[in-house]
SESE-410272 format. One record per residue (C-alpha): y, z, x negated. Coordinates in pm, 1 decimal, always signed. Layout:
<atoms>
          Y          Z          X
          Y          Z          X
...
</atoms>
This chain:
<atoms>
          Y          Z          X
     +131.1    -4289.8    +2066.3
     +234.7    -3925.8    +2094.9
     +271.9    -3943.2    +2473.3
      -17.3    -3728.2    +2590.9
      -38.5    -3358.4    +2668.3
     -407.6    -3304.7    +2745.6
     -719.7    -3395.7    +2547.2
    -1041.8    -3390.6    +2749.7
    -1362.1    -3363.5    +2543.4
    -1707.5    -3436.0    +2684.4
    -2036.2    -3526.1    +2514.7
    -2103.1    -3777.4    +2791.5
    -1870.7    -3981.4    +3012.9
    -1970.6    -4243.1    +3271.7
    -1696.4    -4497.7    +3212.9
    -1847.4    -4809.8    +3364.7
    -2172.2    -4921.2    +3527.7
    -2252.0    -5131.6    +3221.2
    -2177.5    -4865.7    +2958.8
    -2474.9    -4621.2    +2939.8
    -2286.8    -4335.0    +2771.6
    -2405.3    -4067.9    +3018.9
    -2726.2    -3904.1    +3138.7
    -2634.0    -3771.4    +3481.0
    -2401.9    -3545.5    +3675.4
    -2202.2    -3407.2    +3382.3
    -2108.5    -3754.1    +3262.9
    -2041.4    -3888.0    +3612.4
    -1811.1    -3591.3    +3678.4
    -1624.5    -3657.3    +3352.6
    -1578.2    -4022.9    +3445.6
    -1447.5    -3930.4    +3790.1
    -1203.2    -3685.7    +3630.4
    -1066.2    -3961.4    +3408.0
    -1042.1    -4212.9    +3692.8
     -849.6    -3959.3    +3900.5
     -617.5    -3886.6    +3606.9
     -536.3    -4258.0    +3580.2
     -453.0    -4269.3    +3951.5
     -229.1    -3963.5    +3936.2
      -62.1    -4067.1    +3609.2
     -166.7    -3748.8    +3432.4
      -81.8    -3757.3    +3057.0
     -444.3    -3712.3    +2958.3
     -674.3    -3876.6    +2705.7
    -1045.2    -3826.2    +2650.8
    -1284.3    -3804.3    +2356.1
    -1660.1    -3862.5    +2350.1
    -1927.2    -4027.4    +2133.0
    -2018.6    -4393.5    +2150.8
    -2396.4    -4351.8    +2207.3
    -2482.7    -4705.4    +2098.4
    -2841.5    -4669.8    +2222.9
    -2746.0    -4493.1    +2545.3
    -2950.0    -4209.7    +2695.3
    -3265.2    -4403.1    +2779.3
    -3386.1    -4673.9    +3014.6
    -3658.1    -4541.1    +3242.7
    -3959.6    -4752.1    +3332.5
    -4231.2    -4622.8    +3565.1
    -4581.3    -4769.2    +3567.5
    -4806.4    -4795.1    +3875.4
    -4901.6    -4427.8    +3838.2
    -4547.1    -4299.8    +3794.4
    -4580.1    -4242.6    +3420.8
    -4233.0    -4248.8    +3266.0
    -4175.1    -4480.5    +2972.5
    -3849.7    -4433.7    +2780.3
    -3678.5    -4719.0    +2602.8
    -3345.2    -4738.7    +2418.8
    -3059.6    -4889.2    +2616.6
    -2840.2    -5072.1    +2363.9
    -2516.6    -5227.6    +2483.7
    -2257.4    -5463.4    +2340.7
    -1977.8    -5230.7    +2229.1
    -1731.8    -5508.6    +2152.2
    -1755.8    -5645.0    +2507.9
    -1600.1    -5332.4    +2658.8
    -1411.3    -5145.7    +2387.6
    -1130.0    -5206.8    +2140.9
    -1182.0    -5097.7    +1781.7
     -916.6    -4861.3    +1646.3
     -798.1    -4879.5    +1284.6
     -799.8    -4520.3    +1150.4
    -1109.3    -4395.4     +971.4
    -1149.3    -4020.0     +930.4
    -1430.3    -3810.5     +787.6
    -1618.0    -3488.8     +852.7
    -1845.4    -3307.1     +611.2
    -2205.6    -3267.8     +718.1
    -2448.7    -3099.9     +478.5
    -2193.6    -3155.3     +203.7
    -2178.1    -3529.4     +265.3
    -1865.9    -3710.8     +373.1
    -1945.2    -3885.0     +699.3
    -1687.4    -4146.3     +793.3
    -1594.6    -4199.2    +1158.5
    -1386.7    -4443.6    +1355.2
    -1300.3    -4468.7    +1723.8
    -1333.1    -4734.8    +1988.0
    -1095.7    -4729.2    +2284.8
    -1172.0    -4772.3    +2652.0
     -890.5    -4756.7    +2907.9
     -928.0    -4631.7    +3263.7
     -659.7    -4802.6    +3470.2
     -513.2    -4652.9    +3786.6
     -409.3    -4849.9    +4093.4
      -48.1    -4863.3    +3969.6
     -142.1    -4965.9    +3616.2
     -127.2    -4624.2    +3445.1
     -380.3    -4608.3    +3162.2
     -591.0    -4317.5    +3039.2
     -734.4    -4390.0    +2693.2
    -1086.7    -4274.8    +2610.0
    -1183.4    -4263.7    +2241.7
    -1550.2    -4301.3    +2156.3
    -1640.0    -4179.5    +1805.8
    -1869.2    -4396.7    +1596.1
    -2054.3    -4302.3    +1275.0
    -2227.5    -4639.9    +1234.1
    -2008.8    -4742.7     +940.8
    -2078.9    -4899.0     +601.6
    -2086.4    -4630.5     +334.6
    -2256.2    -4371.3     +553.6
    -2624.2    -4303.7     +492.8
    -2875.5    -4458.8     +728.9
    -2939.8    -4119.9     +893.4
    -2567.8    -4045.6     +931.9
    -2504.5    -4386.6    +1087.0
    -2745.9    -4299.2    +1368.1
    -2574.1    -3972.1    +1456.6
    -2375.1    -4140.9    +1732.2
    -2661.4    -4361.4    +1855.1
    -2845.2    -4143.2    +2107.0
    -2709.0    -3909.8    +2372.1
    -2869.0    -3565.8    +2336.0
    -3093.3    -3622.8    +2036.1
    -3432.6    -3463.1    +2051.6
    -3396.7    -3194.4    +1783.0
    -3139.1    -2914.2    +1724.7
    -3038.7    -3048.2    +1382.6
    -2934.5    -3386.1    +1525.1
    -2755.4    -3224.4    +1817.8
    -2564.2    -2982.7    +1596.1
    -2444.2    -3272.3    +1380.5
    -2333.9    -3458.4    +1693.6
    -2139.4    -3155.5    +1814.2
    -1964.1    -3127.0    +1477.6
    -1866.0    -3493.6    +1505.2
    -1740.6    -3454.1    +1862.7
    -1542.6    -3133.9    +1808.0
    -1415.9    -3154.0    +1450.6
    -1416.2    -3533.1    +1427.1
    -1254.0    -3559.7    +1768.7
     -951.7    -3351.2    +1669.3
     -919.3    -3537.6    +1339.1
     -928.0    -3882.6    +1499.2
     -662.4    -3783.7    +1750.8
     -433.9    -3668.9    +1469.6
     -497.4    -3993.5    +1282.3
     -406.3    -4186.7    +1596.7
      -74.1    -4002.6    +1615.1
     -142.5    -3746.7    +1889.5
      +33.4    -3447.7    +1737.9
     +184.2    -3277.6    +2043.6
     -125.6    -3215.1    +2252.9
      -80.2    -2892.3    +2445.8
     -423.5    -2852.1    +2603.0
     -776.0    -2919.1    +2475.6
    -1024.6    -2920.8    +2762.2
    -1391.8    -2868.9    +2673.0
    -1622.1    -3008.5    +2942.6
    -1924.2    -2790.2    +2857.1
    -1978.5    -2626.1    +2519.2
    -2085.2    -2933.4    +2320.5
    -1729.7    -2986.9    +2194.3
    -1654.5    -2622.5    +2108.2
    -1626.6    -2700.6    +1734.9
    -1284.6    -2840.7    +1818.0
    -1162.0    -2479.4    +1835.1
    -1255.9    -2431.1    +1470.1
    -1068.2    -2742.6    +1364.6
     -762.3    -2628.6    +1560.3
     -793.3    -2289.5    +1393.3
     -802.8    -2454.5    +1054.7
     -480.6    -2637.7    +1144.1
     -315.6    -2308.2    +1241.0
     -422.6    -2143.5     +914.4
     -273.7    -2428.8     +711.9
      +44.1    -2411.1     +918.9
      +80.4    -2038.7     +857.2
      +15.2    -2068.0     +484.5
     -266.3    -1813.6     +505.7
     -617.2    -1842.1     +363.7
     -797.9    -1680.1     +657.2
     -732.3    -1653.4    +1027.0
     -547.0    -1358.4    +1174.3
     -531.4    -1270.4    +1542.7
     -205.2    -1465.7    +1558.9
     -375.9    -1792.6    +1463.9
     -671.0    -1723.3    +1691.0
     -441.0    -1651.9    +1984.0
     -246.8    -1970.9    +1913.3
     -568.2    -2170.6    +1950.0
     -668.6    -1981.9    +2264.1
     -342.3    -2077.2    +2433.0
     -432.6    -2443.6    +2391.5
     -795.4    -2436.8    +2504.4
     -965.1    -2469.3    +2842.2
    -1341.3    -2444.5    +2894.2
    -1541.9    -2567.3    +3192.1
    -1901.8    -2450.1    +3211.1
    -2160.3    -2619.5    +3430.3
    -2464.3    -2421.9    +3317.7
    -2596.7    -2135.1    +3535.0
    -2879.0    -2024.2    +3300.2
    -2858.6    -1884.1    +2946.8
    -3132.3    -2119.8    +2825.7
    -2909.3    -2414.0    +2915.8
    -2653.2    -2335.9    +2644.2
    -2702.1    -2481.8    +2297.2
    -2778.3    -2214.1    +2038.9
    -2820.3    -2280.1    +1668.9
    -2954.5    -2045.5    +1397.6
    -2681.5    -1947.5    +1152.7
    -2883.9    -2082.3     +859.3
    -2883.1    -2426.6    +1027.2
    -2508.8    -2397.6    +1094.7
    -2451.8    -2306.4     +730.5
    -2663.4    -2602.3     +621.5
    -2461.6    -2844.2     +835.9
    -2100.4    -2724.0     +798.2
    -2123.9    -2532.8     +468.4
    -2102.4    -2161.3     +389.7
    -1734.8    -2192.4     +297.1
    -1632.2    -2305.3     +647.0
    -1384.7    -2072.8     +822.0
    -1648.9    -2002.8    +1084.3
    -1830.9    -1776.6     +842.4
    -1522.8    -1556.8     +804.6
    -1534.0    -1500.6    +1180.0
    -1904.1    -1449.0    +1249.5
    -1833.3    -1100.1    +1382.4
    -1622.0    -1267.7    +1650.6
    -1794.6    -1600.4    +1704.7
    -2168.1    -1553.2    +1641.3
    -2416.9    -1383.6    +1867.8
    -2725.3    -1204.3    +1735.2
    -2760.0    -1427.6    +1433.2
    -2697.3    -1750.8    +1620.7
    -2407.1    -1975.8    +1705.3
    -2391.3    -1999.2    +2082.8
    -2151.9    -2286.3    +2154.4
    -2068.6    -2144.4    +2497.9
    -1980.9    -1808.5    +2341.4
    -1755.4    -1990.1    +2094.0
    -1584.1    -2177.6    +2378.7
    -1548.8    -1863.1    +2592.5
    -1400.0    -1663.3    +2305.1
    -1151.8    -1930.0    +2201.1
    -1021.3    -2036.5    +2544.4
     -731.1    -1906.2    +2752.1
     -886.3    -2033.6    +3075.5
    -1253.0    -2064.1    +3173.1
    -1391.0    -2198.4    +3498.5
    -1719.7    -2261.2    +3671.1
    -1764.9    -2571.4    +3884.3
    -1811.3    -2404.1    +4222.7
    -1736.6    -2065.2    +4370.5
    -2105.0    -1971.5    +4353.3
    -2124.6    -2093.0    +3993.3
    -1833.1    -1864.5    +3905.7
    -2027.2    -1568.4    +4044.4
    -2340.4    -1659.9    +3849.2
    -2161.6    -1720.4    +3518.4
    -1954.9    -1402.7    +3561.2
    -2277.7    -1202.4    +3578.3
    -2405.1    -1376.8    +3265.5
    -2081.2    -1326.4    +3068.6
    -1928.8    -1014.3    +3217.3
    -1669.5     -959.6    +2945.2
    -1480.3    -1280.4    +3029.2
    -1251.2    -1366.2    +3318.8
    -1390.6    -1676.1    +3485.3
    -1223.0    -1878.4    +3757.9
    -1371.6    -2155.1    +3973.6
    -1269.5    -2512.9    +4037.8
    -1526.5    -2681.1    +4256.7
    -1618.8    -3031.1    +4145.7
    -1504.0    -3340.4    +4329.2
    -1589.8    -3710.2    +4318.5
    -1369.6    -4016.5    +4279.9
    -1338.1    -4146.5    +4634.0
    -1263.2    -4516.9    +4565.4
    -1560.0    -4537.6    +4326.3
    -1815.1    -4373.9    +4555.1
    -1707.7    -4506.8    +4894.9
    -1917.9    -4811.0    +4985.6
    -1740.3    -5133.6    +5077.6
    -1810.1    -5115.1    +5455.6
    -1648.2    -4770.9    +5465.0
    -1358.3    -4878.8    +5245.8
    -1286.2    -5154.6    +5497.5
    -1316.6    -4904.6    +5783.1
    -1080.1    -4654.7    +5618.4
     -829.6    -4928.0    +5531.0
     -816.7    -5009.0    +5901.3
     -791.4    -4658.7    +6046.1
     -668.1    -4439.7    +5758.7
     -432.2    -4654.4    +5548.6
     -334.4    -4481.1    +5226.4
     -663.4    -4289.6    +5195.9
     -705.0    -4400.6    +4834.3
     -368.4    -4254.5    +4736.0
     -422.4    -3940.6    +4947.3
     -790.6    -3854.8    +4989.0
     -697.2    -3558.0    +5208.8
     -600.0    -3805.6    +5481.1
     -972.7    -3869.8    +5534.5
     -956.5    -3571.5    +5769.0
     -841.2    -3831.4    +6023.3
    -1193.0    -3978.7    +6023.2
    -1255.6    -3792.4    +6350.0
    -1045.3    -4059.4    +6519.3
    -1257.1    -4351.9    +6395.1
    -1444.4    -4511.2    +6687.4
    -1808.3    -4411.6    +6677.1
    -1943.3    -4762.5    +6720.3
    -1743.2    -4890.8    +6423.0
    -1854.3    -4603.9    +6199.7
    -2213.9    -4670.6    +6303.8
    -2181.0    -5041.7    +6219.3
    -2039.8    -4958.1    +5874.8
    -2333.9    -4727.4    +5808.6
    -2585.0    -4988.4    +5922.1
    -2430.0    -5240.1    +5684.7
    -2467.5    -4995.7    +5392.8
    -2822.4    -4915.4    +5502.5
    -2918.4    -5281.0    +5520.2
    -2788.2    -5336.3    +5167.7
    -3002.2    -5048.2    +5042.0
    -3317.2    -5165.4    +5218.8
    -3266.6    -5519.7    +5088.2
    -3237.2    -5375.3    +4738.3
    -3557.9    -5174.9    +4788.0
    -3735.3    -5491.0    +4900.0
    -3607.0    -5682.9    +4599.0
    -3709.7    -5414.1    +4350.0
    -4041.1    -5303.0    +4500.6
    -4155.5    -5572.3    +4748.2
    -4181.3    -5292.8    +5006.9
    -4044.9    -5354.6    +5356.2
    -3875.9    -5049.0    +5510.6
    -3772.2    -5067.7    +5877.6
    -3398.5    -5048.4    +5945.8
    -3442.3    -4823.0    +6247.7
    -3655.9    -4557.5    +6075.0
    -3484.2    -4232.7    +5971.9
    -3424.7    -4268.6    +5598.2
    -3398.3    -3963.7    +5374.0
    -3256.8    -4002.2    +5024.1
    -3275.6    -3778.3    +4719.6
    -3194.8    -3866.4    +4360.7
    -3182.6    -3588.4    +4102.1
    -3306.5    -3525.2    +3750.8
    -3679.8    -3462.8    +3772.0
    -3718.0    -3106.6    +3650.3
    -3885.5    -2801.4    +3796.7
    -3579.4    -2612.5    +3922.7
    -3447.2    -2918.0    +4109.7
    -3766.0    -2901.6    +4323.4
    -3751.3    -3266.5    +4426.6
    -4103.3    -3229.0    +4564.4
    -4018.5    -2936.4    +4796.6
    -4023.6    -3155.5    +5106.6
    -4388.0    -3240.6    +5029.4
    -4511.8    -2881.0    +5007.3
    -4704.9    -2890.7    +5336.3
    -4828.7    -3241.2    +5400.0
    -4988.4    -3161.5    +5733.9
    -4661.5    -3030.2    +5873.3
    -4471.8    -3327.9    +5731.8
    -4719.2    -3573.9    +5882.8
    -4695.7    -3399.5    +6219.6
    -4316.4    -3433.5    +6210.0
    -4336.9    -3801.2    +6107.6
    -4578.5    -3890.3    +6387.0
    -4326.4    -3770.7    +6644.1
    -4016.4    -3911.6    +6472.9
    -4066.8    -4177.9    +6201.5
    -3924.7    -4091.2    +5857.7
    -3917.2    -4267.2    +5521.2
    -3804.5    -4149.9    +5178.4
    -3609.2    -4321.7    +4901.4
    -3624.3    -4115.1    +4582.2
    -3507.6    -4163.0    +4224.1
    -3439.0    -3968.3    +3907.5
    -3523.3    -3945.0    +3539.4
    -3710.2    -3667.4    +3361.0
    -3573.5    -3560.9    +3021.8
    -3790.9    -3717.1    +2747.9
    -3905.9    -3369.3    +2637.5
    -3965.3    -3239.0    +2992.2
    -4336.6    -3298.5    +3040.0
    -4337.1    -3089.4    +3356.8
    -4063.7    -3309.3    +3502.3
    -4263.4    -3620.8    +3419.8
    -4566.1    -3476.6    +3599.2
    -4352.7    -3421.1    +3910.5
    -4274.4    -3794.6    +3921.1
    -4643.5    -3879.2    +3880.5
    -4730.2    -3638.9    +4161.5
    -4479.8    -3812.1    +4389.5
    -4648.4    -4144.8    +4312.4
    -4981.3    -3991.1    +4414.0
    -4826.7    -3871.7    +4739.3
    -4688.3    -4218.1    +4801.1
    -5043.2    -4352.3    +4810.6
    -5195.0    -4070.5    +5015.0
    -4918.4    -4075.6    +5280.2
    -4865.7    -4451.4    +5305.7
    -5022.1    -4478.9    +5653.4
    -4781.3    -4220.5    +5797.2
    -4474.8    -4199.8    +5571.0
    -4333.8    -4456.6    +5331.7
    -4211.4    -4318.7    +5000.6
    -4016.6    -4529.4    +4755.0
    -3941.8    -4402.8    +4404.5
    -3690.5    -4630.6    +4231.9
    -3689.2    -4636.0    +3853.3
    -3393.5    -4597.8    +3616.1
    -3154.9    -4414.9    +3847.6
    -2802.5    -4480.5    +3721.4
    -2438.5    -4530.2    +3821.3
    -2493.2    -4863.9    +3995.9
    -2811.1    -4762.4    +4179.3
    -2645.1    -4441.7    +4303.7
    -2370.8    -4650.4    +4463.9
    -2635.4    -4829.3    +4672.5
    -2877.2    -4546.3    +4754.0
    -2634.8    -4272.3    +4855.9
    -2432.7    -4461.4    +5122.4
    -2742.6    -4630.1    +5264.9
    -2957.6    -4336.6    +5372.5
    -2931.0    -4143.5    +5699.1
    -2961.9    -3799.4    +5539.2
    -2904.3    -3672.5    +5186.0
    -3161.0    -3414.4    +5074.8
    -3102.0    -3163.1    +4794.4
    -3344.8    -2879.1    +4725.8
    -3266.8    -2693.4    +4398.5
    -3380.6    -2337.1    +4335.2
    -3093.2    -2092.9    +4397.9
    -2879.5    -2001.4    +4211.3
    -2945.5    -2273.3    +3952.8
    -2732.0    -2547.9    +4108.2
    -2399.8    -2522.6    +3926.7
    -2229.5    -2751.7    +4176.1
    -2397.1    -3082.0    +4253.0
    -2191.3    -3386.0    +4347.3
    -2436.1    -3633.4    +4504.6
    -2387.4    -3474.9    +4847.3
    -2010.4    -3514.2    +4806.1
    -2060.2    -3887.6    +4751.1
    -2280.9    -3899.1    +5058.5
    -2011.4    -3728.4    +5267.5
    -1755.2    -3994.6    +5174.6
    -1990.2    -4243.9    +5339.8
    -2061.6    -4039.7    +5650.2
    -2406.2    -3929.0    +5530.0
    -2475.7    -3564.0    +5619.0
    -2662.4    -3333.3    +5380.7
    -2964.6    -3110.5    +5423.1
    -2938.2    -2885.5    +5121.5
    -3024.9    -2551.8    +4969.0
    -2748.9    -2294.4    +5014.0
    -2629.8    -2318.1    +4655.1
    -2362.2    -2484.8    +4442.7
    -2091.2    -2667.4    +4635.7
    -2292.1    -2674.4    +4958.6
    -2214.0    -2310.6    +5033.9
    -1851.2    -2421.2    +5059.4
    -1920.8    -2750.0    +5238.7
    -2193.5    -2662.5    +5488.1
    -2087.5    -2593.4    +5845.0
    -2424.9    -2574.4    +6014.6
    -2476.8    -2861.6    +6254.9
    -2123.8    -2988.1    +6195.4
    -2115.2    -3132.5    +5839.8
    -2490.5    -3105.4    +5781.1
    -2760.1    -2840.7    +5759.7
    -2858.7    -2564.7    +5519.4
    -3201.9    -2479.1    +5379.1
    -3304.9    -2117.4    +5337.4
    -3086.4    -1810.2    +5336.6
    -2720.1    -1865.2    +5410.3
    -2418.9    -1660.9    +5311.4
    -2242.1    -1570.1    +4990.4
    -2470.9    -1295.1    +4865.1
    -2584.9    -1369.4    +4512.2
    -2962.4    -1402.5    +4540.7
    -3205.5    -1524.8    +4278.7
    -3527.3    -1652.8    +4428.9
    -3779.6    -1931.2    +4418.0
    -3946.5    -1879.0    +4752.9
    -4093.2    -2225.2    +4786.2
    -4289.4    -2152.2    +5102.5
    -3988.7    -1998.0    +5277.7
    -3752.9    -2279.7    +5179.8
    -4008.0    -2547.2    +5274.5
    -4051.8    -2382.0    +5617.5
    -3674.8    -2381.4    +5667.7
    -3652.4    -2747.3    +5563.1
    -3927.1    -2854.1    +5805.7
    -3777.9    -2649.4    +6088.6
    -3436.1    -2812.2    +6047.2
    -3590.8    -3159.8    +6030.2
    -3825.8    -3118.0    +6324.0
    -3613.7    -2918.5    +6565.9
    -3255.6    -3019.5    +6490.8
    -3197.8    -3326.6    +6273.7
    -3458.8    -3576.8    +6392.7
    -3415.8    -3505.2    +6765.8
    -3040.9    -3546.2    +6721.7
    -3081.1    -3878.5    +6537.8
    -3337.4    -4032.4    +6772.4
    -3252.7    -3875.7    +7107.4
    -2879.3    -3811.6    +7087.8
    -2737.9    -4064.6    +6838.5
    -2379.1    -4018.7    +6954.7
    -2395.7    -3654.5    +6849.4
    -2547.7    -3753.6    +6515.3
    -2248.5    -3982.1    +6460.4
    -2026.2    -3680.9    +6531.8
    -2190.9    -3503.8    +6237.6
    -2130.6    -3814.1    +6025.8
    -1761.1    -3814.4    +6118.3
    -1727.0    -3444.5    +6037.9
    -1895.3    -3497.5    +5700.3
    -1615.6    -3740.9    +5614.1
    -1330.0    -3547.5    +5774.4
    -1415.8    -3201.8    +5639.5
    -1609.7    -3267.1    +5318.8
    -1496.4    -3613.1    +5208.9
    -1132.3    -3511.7    +5248.8
    -1172.2    -3203.6    +5025.8
    -1457.3    -3244.1    +4777.2
    -1290.5    -3525.0    +4586.7
    -1152.8    -3570.0    +4237.3
     -789.4    -3574.4    +4353.9
     -813.5    -3217.3    +4480.5
    -1015.8    -3112.9    +4175.6
     -760.9    -3262.8    +3936.8
     -472.1    -3092.4    +4114.7
     -645.4    -2756.9    +4073.2
     -694.4    -2821.5    +3702.1
     -325.6    -2907.5    +3669.0
     -212.1    -2592.1    +3848.0
     -470.1    -2342.4    +3723.5
     -617.9    -2465.5    +3396.5
     -344.7    -2671.3    +3229.5
      -53.3    -2478.3    +3383.1
     +220.8    -2579.0    +3141.7
     +563.2    -2742.0    +3171.8
     +497.1    -2898.1    +3508.8
     +821.5    -3090.6    +3472.5
     +654.2    -3285.3    +3190.6
     +376.0    -3395.8    +3423.6
     +624.0    -3488.9    +3694.8
     +832.6    -3693.5    +3453.3
     +520.4    -3877.1    +3343.8
     +431.9    -3964.4    +3702.8
     +780.2    -4100.3    +3765.6
     +789.6    -4328.6    +3463.7
</atoms>
């Protein structure tokens, strides 16, 4: 089995529509990375946790109150049980772990194995057995134990499975940073020493890559050292390195990952700037996220591309030829995707939305900085716009179970739905997930994204929209600074340019949003539809052809992994 060079660790990975082992963008991105690796025959494997109870299933009552329920799934229906059993020590107890295997299969049959760690084994205590049940447990103690399992247990299970020549360990966010400590322990044993010297530390650094998605310090997991000592034991090698690896009496998992990695990247050029200001002592690169084109391109557009851009799946960059697709055929493909969405809305809500009304979509996690209610800041202005040019909204998104403010935002949107029903129809679909995203995003006429700058690390929903010819209206943050050509690929909200600005000027951004809708977007859609289709074609040709997982993966190969490229080439040729 020792045929892989890269181990990709992520706390969440969206592997399949029916496997709820993800919460949102981080997991979707990880899944797209793995699907792209299978296509390009990259010698990569992945490690995550099994999350037997998922993240949570969201139900919304008539008032928009969020009700969270576990989302159990049948593990055996999708995964193959592996034989080795390894153990990690948590609070002095031996916690046994095994792995289940999922395989992502590329178009030419190349397989990327994903190992999902499971603590639900006989012999473990009842509490320990639940450590791999829920994604992002509600308290720091549970989360710290999960991160020990992912990082330390992940390295151990790979060794037990026979992967002994891995050259790169890629941490997708800091949740898996404990893997660096397990690798360090291996180096100490190899050297015959009792403690780590700079030589062993540097040996680990050469193997490790860290991708950070978090643009605010509060977003990184931090654990008090007394809790760390309780969980991993005072004799762990970590406590011989606290001067190097701890920060003001806490373990900051991002700091651990930064310190122990040879290469660190943010997930957009703007994100690199933001993180560099937060962690000035480190050199941070940027690799802007991308999405897996075959997964996120709706069937009508797949058929269209097969006709006019053969080979687009193998070479996403060829989508730049979308400018040659006849406008009437692109329009028909979009109308087919839109009809599918509106039929789904009718089935789920019993609401009838007109096909010819301008449909705006937005689906993000419901939390304050995402500002999913920004478009409803001035209802009188919005109603004035809608009376001249009809608009309707399809919204979705979960609030974190502990985010009471986010839950109130959803309830407020339900209130607005009632108060605006005579002028504007608003639909809020519950339990936004992988499968619902694949229907909503291609079916709307405009994708709206309104986060508070500079808190959008990247964002990928607008990239999925672009693959389906749906332009974006978005805050000038994250990937959109790179993808927005005003009036060509979409439209920007608020201040433009690359200057690093922190602000939450709601009134100013809302004014900009309304101005773009009223004076540019809606007149173009209703009064000059051929020009609107031009924007749709440019969204595909300029953004769809670049902001995809193929390009992203190639940048990781060249910049992050950067080792023995002949090995990768040989693997592709086999």
